N, C-alpha and C positions, 0 to 999 in steps of 0.2 A: 697538206698537213694531215698527219696521221691521226687517227681516231683512237680512243682508249679501247683497251679490251672490254670494259664495262659497255662501252657504247656500241661496239661491235655485237655483242652478247645481246644487249636490248634490242638492236635492230633486227637480228635472227629471230629472236623470240616474237617480234611483232609479225614478221613474215610467216613463220609457222602457225601463230595463233588465227592469222588472218586466212589460212587455207583450212583450218578446222571450221570455218564457218562462225567463228567466235566475235563478240564484241569487244574491243578494246576496254580493259578495265577503265580507264580513264574516262570513257564514254558511258559507262553503265549508270543509270540514274536509280534512285531510291524508290521503292515499291514497284518496281517493275522486275519481271522474268529476264534473265540474261544467260547466254551460254558464253562462258569464258574459257580459255585454254592459256597454259603456261606451264611454269616448273615451280614445284613447292620448294620454298626456302627453309622454311623451318617447320616442325611438327612437335607439338607440346601436348601434354595433358594438363588441362584447367579445369578444376572443379567448378560448376555454375549451380548456384543453389542447392548445393549438397550434393549433387550428383556428378558423375564424371562427364568430362566433354573433351572430346579430341579435336585440337585446334590446329590447322595449318595455314600458312601462308602462302599464297599463290601469286607469282609474279609473271607478268607478260610482256615486259619490256616498257609498258607505259605507266602502271601503276600497280598497286597490290591490293587483294582482296582476301579476306579471312573466310575460311571454310571452317564450320563448326559442326561436328557430329554430336549432339547430344546424347548421353547415356553410352557413349563408347570409349572405352580406354585404349584400344587399338584396332587398327584396320589393315589388314595384310596388304601391302604394296604401297601405302601412304606413308611414305618416306621422304626425307629431304634429297633434293636432285631428281626427283622422279617427276615425269611431264604428265599431265592430265588435263582432260576437259571436264568442267564441272557446269551444271545448270540449276538455276534457282531463283528464289525472289531476293533481291538485293535489298538489304537495310542498312542504316547508318547507325552506328554505335560510338559514341565518344569521338567523332569525327572521322571514324574508319569504316570502310566497306565490308560488310559481312553477309554471307550466306549460310543460313542455317540448314542443316541435313540435306545438301545439295546431292543432286544425282550426279554420278561421276563415271568417267570412263578413263582407266589407266592408258596411256599412250607410250609406245616406244620404250627403250630403256631408260634407266637413270642417267 
């Protein structure tokens, strides 16, 4: 049986994230520091408490985590399709995993 393109991409992302020493997002637990790696799906500017906040959705083939930089409107290199590795404290808000002000490292090209 042939796998769909999305399944093949997810499998490839899981392999590359594992090579980065990252925890699969699906296994990240709340209130613990984790290193995650994947591809940015979306990047949006969403105000939080009247201040700007840059929010990016990181996908690693297993799940999604939102990376939020408070007080930022734009960060060079943080663009949809870009691969990166991020590290920080995972919290859960409205059922979604979130890391605020993560340390990050841009990886490869987009």
